[in-house]
C-alpha angles and dihedrals in degrees: 000000000000118000117257119261125260091254092057094053140058130200093269090056091043093057089060092060124090110268092238097038098113145001121254131204135187143154107262098191125077118268119262136055117328141151092248134023121192127210111192127203130191132179143056094307099044094103096046092049092050093050092049096055098032125067116190118227090229103043093177093066119083121240110251119210116257092010128118115240123197122224144103138294107233132194113196092332096314117116111239102175147334113262149172114225129191126193116207115191121211144291099026095063137102091263096027087241131101106287137191127190121196115199109197134155111299104238115127094238094047097050092043091052092052090051092050090052090054092049092049090056094054108286122127125223108258122241119236109288093000096134090055091043089056088052088053098045092045090054101244092120136014125238095264089055090050091053089048090064091068090043092057090050093047098043112129099185139026094262093053091048093049094048093048090048090052091051089046090056089057102255093132096044091051090050093050091048090051091053092046090055090054092052091046094051090053092045093049092050090051092047091050090050090050094050097042107029093157092060102035110042105182135101135229089257090076087063095050095103091055091049089051090054092050092048088051092052091054093045089053090056091048092054091046086052093056090047097046095044088053090053095045096049095036139272112267106224122184125196112209140170144114119302119287099018092116104265095145093040088055093049090053092047093051092047093043094230140068105274102145129046112253119199139153091239114096120243096029091140109063101161138030116286111198140180143156122264120191108213112182105290090347131091114209122200094203121197131187117203140197117275111272112240143114109275141172091212107105097206093045089048090054088051092052090050094052092048093053091049091050092049091052090055098042128107092219134023123204107200110198122202133174106253093192094067137046118267113261135196091280091055090048092052092052090046092053090050090051093048091048092051090050095049099040101037104025094238126161121241140181126195111222108200101204133201094050086161089070128063107286118228097169114096100227093186093057089041091053094050092045093050102035089221133107116269122205125189112222142163109212090187096052092034091237125149092008091115089053091051090051088049091053091051092049090049092052094054098035112136086214088072092062129077096211110133089189125041117200111211104169120091091211090056090050089054093048091048091051092052090047091053092049089054091051089049091052088051091052090046090053091052092049091048090051093241118165116277090248089072091052090050092051094053091046090054090051090052091048092050093050092054089051089063089068097050091035098241092122100022115130125223092256092057091046089049092053093049100047093041087070093059124098120250110263097037 
C-alpha cells in the first residue's frame, strides 16, 4: 500500500509513520528568479529517484558521496535543464537518511518541473519543516536546535544570527540537560528517602541549598532571554525632553537624514515619529516624541501623553536638555519622570546635553553625579558628539558586559523556563512549610517535565506539530 500524500496527513499523523517509510521532496530555495534553485530529497528512494531524472555528463565515472556531479535533468529522454547533483548517504546527512540535492537553474518553472519529476517517480511532497523534523525524530538534533534553524533564517542582525547559531550548535540544549540532571539527582535522593526511611534518615530540607542553586541558574537563563530577545527584536529607544531642546534634530542627526520636521516653533512634534537605526550589531527602534510640558492644546496634550507612555515602555530613554541655558521647572519635571522610570522599572537612560556648538552653562559633571546616568554633550545641529552618543548606547547594551554563558533567544523557551522556576519555587515553599517530601518530589517532577519541553524529551505531539508547522517547506 502506497503512503498517503502530504495533503492527506498532518504532523501528528506523520509522527506515527515509520521514519523510513517514504521519500520526501521539496524546493529548498525561495520562490522567484535566481541563479540556482535546489530540490532536496530524503528517504530510502532518494538515490533511485535522483538517478532516474539526472543523467551525468560523464557516465563512465562513478558518483562519489557528497560530491557534486554535472549533467542534465531529463524527462522521458528530453533534456530539461543543466544541473549539479550530490548524493549523500545515511547516516551523516541533515536528516540521517539518504539525501539527494539537485542544483538547477533558479526559474520558478524549471525548479517546479524538477520537483514534479521527483514526485512522479515516487517521492512525496514534504510538509513544512519535515526535513528538520526528521533530524529531530532521528535524534541528530534536539528540539531547541530544530527551532534554532528558523531563528538563523529569520535573524535580522548579527546578534540574532550569532545567538541562533550558538543555539543550533547545542549550547542551550546542553545547559538544559545539565540543569535537568541536577533536578533529577535531588528528586532521586528524596524518592529513595521516602521508600527506605529506615536506611536514609534525612529530609528534603537538607537539599534546599542545591535547589536554590538550580533555581538561580534557571533565573539567569530567563534574564538572559529577556535581554537577548530585546537585542534580536530591536531596542526600543525613546527621545524625550521639553519643547525646543533639539529632540527632532537629534533624531535626524542619528539617522543621518531628515526624518522629523524641525522648526523654531514649540510643539511642532505632536505624535511619535519612529524609524529603525542599525548600530553595529544592534538594531535600534528609535522614537521621537512631543515636547513634555503642560499645554491647553488638546492634540499636543495627547502627543505628550503618548510620549510618556512610550518612554515608560522603552528599553532606553534619551533625555535631551539644552546645554546653553539653565535648567528650568519643565526640565526638572522631565528629570523627575526619568529618575522615577529608572528606579521603579530598571530602565536605562542617557542624558544628551544638546547645543554643544553654543557656550555651555549646564554643569554636566554635577548633572551626571546627580542623575546616576551617563551624560553626553552633543550638537544635533552641527552633528557633533552624535558618534559618542551612539558609542555610549552600544556600550550599555554590549553582550561583553554580561556574564551569561548561554543566551536564550526563543520566547517559548522563556515561558517554559518561567514555569520550571515556578515549580522549583513551589518545591522550596513546600520545604519551608514543612510539607511531606512527596510534595517536594512532585514539584521537582513538574520542573523536570517543563525543561524537557525545550529539548523535546517531554514534548507532546501537539507541541511538536505547532513548532514545525511554522517552518518553511524545504527546511
